[in-house]
C-alpha positions in Angstrom: 15.3 0.9 -27.3 13.0 3.5 -25.7 13.7 4.4 -22.1 9.9 4.3 -21.5 7.7 2.2 -23.7 4.0 2.9 -23.1 2.9 -0.2 -25.0 5.0 -2.5 -22.7 3.8 -0.7 -19.6 0.2 -1.1 -20.7 0.7 -4.8 -21.5 2.2 -5.6 -18.1 -0.5 -3.5 -16.3 -3.2 -5.4 -18.2 -1.7 -8.8 -17.5 -1.4 -8.1 -13.7 -4.9 -6.6 -13.5 -6.6 -9.5 -15.4 -4.7 -12.1 -13.4 -5.9 -10.4 -10.1 -9.6 -10.0 -11.2 -9.8 -13.6 -12.4 -8.7 -15.0 -9.0 -11.7 -14.6 -6.6 -9.8 -16.5 -4.0 -7.0 -14.0 -4.1 -9.4 -11.1 -3.8 -11.2 -12.7 -0.8 -7.8 -13.7 0.8 -6.5 -10.1 0.5 -9.6 -8.7 2.3 -9.7 -11.3 5.2 -7.0 -9.8 7.5 -8.0 -6.1 7.1 -11.7 -7.1 7.7 -10.7 -9.0 10.9 -8.8 -6.0 12.2 -11.7 -3.7 11.3 -14.5 -5.7 12.8 -12.8 -7.0 16.0 -10.9 -3.8 16.8 -13.5 -1.4 15.6 -16.2 -2.9 17.8 -14.0 -4.3 20.5 -12.5 -0.9 21.4 -15.8 1.0 20.8 -16.2 3.5 23.6 -12.7 2.7 25.1 -10.6 5.6 26.5 -7.7 5.7 24.0 -5.0 8.3 24.8 -4.8 11.0 22.1 -8.1 10.0 20.4 -10.2 13.2 19.7 -13.3 13.2 21.9 -15.7 13.9 19.1 -14.4 11.0 16.9 -15.7 7.5 17.2 -13.0 4.8 17.2 -14.5 3.1 14.2 -14.3 6.3 12.3 -10.7 6.7 13.4 -9.8 3.1 12.6 -11.1 2.8 9.0 -8.5 5.1 7.3 -5.8 3.1 9.2 -7.1 -0.2 8.0 -7.5 1.1 4.4 -3.8 2.2 4.6 -2.8 -1.2 5.9 -4.7 -2.8 3.0 -2.6 -0.7 0.6 0.6 -1.6 2.4 -0.2 -5.4 2.5 -1.5 -5.6 -1.1 1.2 -3.4 -2.7 4.1 -4.9 -0.9 3.1 -8.4 -1.9 3.0 -7.3 -5.6 6.7 -8.2 -5.5 5.6 -11.8 -5.1 4.3 -11.7 -8.7 7.8 -11.0 -9.9 9.2 -14.1 -8.2 6.2 -16.2 -9.4 7.0 -15.0 -13.0 10.6 -16.1 -12.4 9.5 -19.6 -11.4 7.4 -20.1 -14.6 9.9 -18.4 -16.9 7.9 -15.4 -17.9 10.3 -13.0 -16.2 13.2 -14.3 -18.3 11.1 -13.7 -21.5 10.4 -10.0 -20.6 14.0 -9.4 -19.5 15.4 -10.5 -22.9 12.7 -8.7 -24.8 13.7 -5.3 -26.5 12.1 -3.4 -23.7 13.9 -1.2 -21.1 14.0 -2.3 -17.5 12.4 1.0 -16.6 9.4 0.2 -18.7 9.1 -3.2 -17.0 9.3 -1.7 -13.5 6.7 1.0 -14.4 4.4 -1.7 -15.9 4.6 -3.8 -12.7 4.1 -0.7 -10.5 1.0 0.2 -12.5 -0.4 -3.3 -12.2 0.4 -3.7 -8.6 -1.0 -0.3 -7.7 -4.2 -1.0 -9.5 -4.8 -4.3 -7.7 -3.9 -2.7 -4.3 -6.3 0.2 -5.1 -9.1 -2.2 -5.8 -8.5 -4.0 -2.5 -8.5 -0.7 -0.5 -11.7 0.6 -2.2 -13.4 -2.7 -1.4 -12.4 -2.4 2.3 -13.6 1.2 2.3 -16.9 0.2 0.8 -17.4 -2.7 3.3 -16.7 -0.4 6.2 -19.8 1.8 5.3 -22.4 -0.9 6.4 -20.4 -1.3 9.6 -21.0 2.4 10.5 -18.3 4.4 8.8 -19.3 7.6 7.1 -17.0 10.0 5.3 -17.3 13.6 6.3 -18.0 14.6 2.7 -18.3 12.8 -0.7 -16.2 15.6 -2.1 -13.3 14.3 -0.1 -13.2 11.0 -2.0 -11.1 12.2 -5.0 -8.5 13.5 -2.6 -8.5 10.2 -0.7 -8.0 8.4 -4.0 -4.9 10.5 -4.6 -3.5 9.5 -1.2 -4.3 5.8 -2.1 -2.5 6.0 -5.4 0.6 7.6 -3.8 0.6 4.9 -1.1 0.3 2.2 -3.7 3.2 3.5 -5.8 5.3 3.8 -2.7 4.9 0.3 -1.5 4.7 -1.4 -4.9 8.1 0.2 -5.5 9.2 -1.1 -2.2 8.0 -4.6 -3.0 9.8 -4.6 -6.4 13.0 -3.3 -4.8 12.8 -6.1 -2.2 11.8 -8.8 -4.6 14.7 -8.0 -6.9 17.1 -9.1 -4.1 15.5 -12.6 -3.7 15.5 -15.7 -5.9 12.7 -17.5 -4.0 9.2 -16.5 -2.9 9.5 -18.1 0.6 12.4 -15.9 1.7 10.7 -12.8 0.3 7.4 -13.6 2.1 9.1 -14.0 5.4 11.1 -10.7 5.1 8.2 -8.7 3.8 6.0 -9.7 6.7 8.8 -8.9 9.1 8.9 -5.4 7.6 5.2 -4.5 7.0 3.9 -5.2 10.5 6.3 -2.7 12.2 5.4 -0.2 9.5 1.7 -0.8 10.2 2.0 -0.5 14.0 4.2 2.6 13.7 1.9 4.4 11.4 -0.8 5.6 13.8 -3.3 3.3 12.0 -4.6 1.8 15.2 -3.9 4.5 17.8 -2.7 8.1 17.9 1.0 8.6 17.7 0.9 11.0 20.6 0.6 8.0 23.0 4.0 6.6 21.9 7.3 7.4 23.6 9.2 10.3 21.8 12.0 8.0 20.6 9.5 5.7 18.9 7.6 8.6 17.5 10.7 9.6 15.5 10.6 6.2 13.8 6.9 6.7 13.0 7.7 10.1 11.4 10.1 8.3 9.0 7.4 5.9 8.0 5.6 6.8 4.7 2.5 5.0 5.8 2.1 7.4 8.7 1.5 10.3 6.3 -0.8 8.2 4.1 -3.0 7.2 7.1 -3.0 10.7 8.5 -3.9 12.2 5.1 -6.7 9.7 4.6 -7.9 10.5 8.1 -7.8 14.2 7.4 -10.0 14.0 4.3 -12.3 11.2 5.3 -12.8 11.8 9.0 -11.8 15.5 9.5 -9.0 14.9 12.1 -5.3 14.7 11.6 -1.9 15.2 13.3 -0.3 17.0 10.3 -1.5 19.3 7.5 -2.8 17.7 4.4 -0.1 19.4 2.3 2.6 17.9 4.5 1.0 14.4 4.2 0.7 14.8 0.4 4.3 16.1 0.0 5.8 13.3 2.1 4.0 10.7 0.0 5.1 12.4 -3.3 8.7 12.2 -2.1 8.4 8.6 -0.9 6.7 7.4 -4.1 9.3 9.0 -6.3 12.1 7.6 -4.1 10.8 4.1 -4.1 10.1 4.0 -7.8 13.7 5.2 -8.4 15.1 2.6 -5.9 13.0 -0.2 -7.4 14.1 0.7 -10.9 17.7 0.9 -9.9 17.7 -2.5 -8.1 15.7 -4.2 -10.9 18.4 -3.3 -13.4 20.6 -5.8 -11.6 18.2 -8.7 -12.1 19.7 -11.3 -14.5 17.7 -13.3 -17.0 18.4 -16.8 -15.8 
């Protein structure tokens, strides 16, 4: 048995991608909450004096990278739900007993979940343009895409690691929502981290989403708290770590 089977990875990626694209209700539902944040907060706080916000940056410009990052977090983390759904219908048992390594299964699910999360994030980014958002340069879009991919891998790995510890989707859904909203609010997505107490800022610095949002803000808006290289390096480390943790925990899943 190969440690990594490209054909198995491709098959699982294709299945997850087709299932997502053939569910318009799922696509619309995944965009609803980010759009609500973007519209109501983007226009509601327009012109407000927000501590730490650069004077030459409009709040909508500042907010969009944060909402795109939230979309990645929300969509990628819930990719773990597909594992539990497959468990309910028996598909998970079939792939677990197949002559395919667990590592290949995890990589296939990460590829599929990352693709669907990336589609959601790009849709939010596209919808933000009619609302008034404008990237500083079109040349920055490929770098932004690299940040999005690393964010997706990080949080899909997180979702798989978490889902491997549950046997029911209800318990997983409750826990993942309990986790993702603190990550969101402690990422600088909605407001600058400089306005937080120093003790809370240290928690934000341990949050991978902080570096994803800051990196997106650096390349799309032209303002950031850290260097782009630091943001990129932190996301590379977090993505590798979460894939390794997700693969290790998935090894313990039993075919029942």
